[in-house]
C-alpha positions in Angstrom: 94.3 98.7 144.9 97.4 100.8 144.1 97.9 98.9 140.8 94.3 99.8 139.8 94.9 103.4 140.6 98.0 103.5 138.5 96.1 101.9 135.6 93.5 104.6 135.6 96.1 107.4 135.6 98.1 105.9 132.8 98.0 108.1 129.6 99.1 105.6 126.9 95.6 105.7 125.5 96.0 109.3 124.5 98.6 108.3 121.9 96.2 105.8 120.4 93.5 108.4 120.1 95.9 110.9 118.4 97.0 108.2 115.9 93.3 107.4 115.1 92.5 111.1 114.6 95.5 111.5 112.3 94.4 108.5 110.3 90.9 109.8 110.0 92.1 113.1 108.7 94.4 111.4 106.2 91.6 109.2 104.9 89.4 112.2 104.6 92.0 114.0 102.5 92.4 111.0 100.3 88.6 110.8 99.8 88.3 114.6 99.0 91.3 114.7 96.6 90.8 111.2 95.1 90.5 112.4 91.5 93.5 114.7 91.7 95.6 112.0 93.2 94.6 109.5 90.6 95.4 111.8 87.7 98.8 112.7 89.3 99.7 109.0 89.8 98.7 108.2 86.2 100.7 111.1 84.9 103.8 110.1 86.8 103.5 106.4 85.7 103.1 107.4 82.1 106.2 109.6 82.2 108.1 106.8 83.8 106.9 104.4 81.1 107.8 106.7 78.3 111.2 107.5 79.7 112.1 103.9 80.4 111.3 103.0 76.8 113.9 105.6 75.6 116.7 104.0 77.5 
């Protein structure tokens, strides 16, 4: 019975909930700023490509 009581008092699940909430927020930000992120990545990749051709 003591083992069952310790199991209910254990707080490891709180960390899992926090990680899930952080992931939900990050995914929401990616969805909101999808176009800006896409254009930023394309700009960076085009600069890398153009500068690597000059080497």
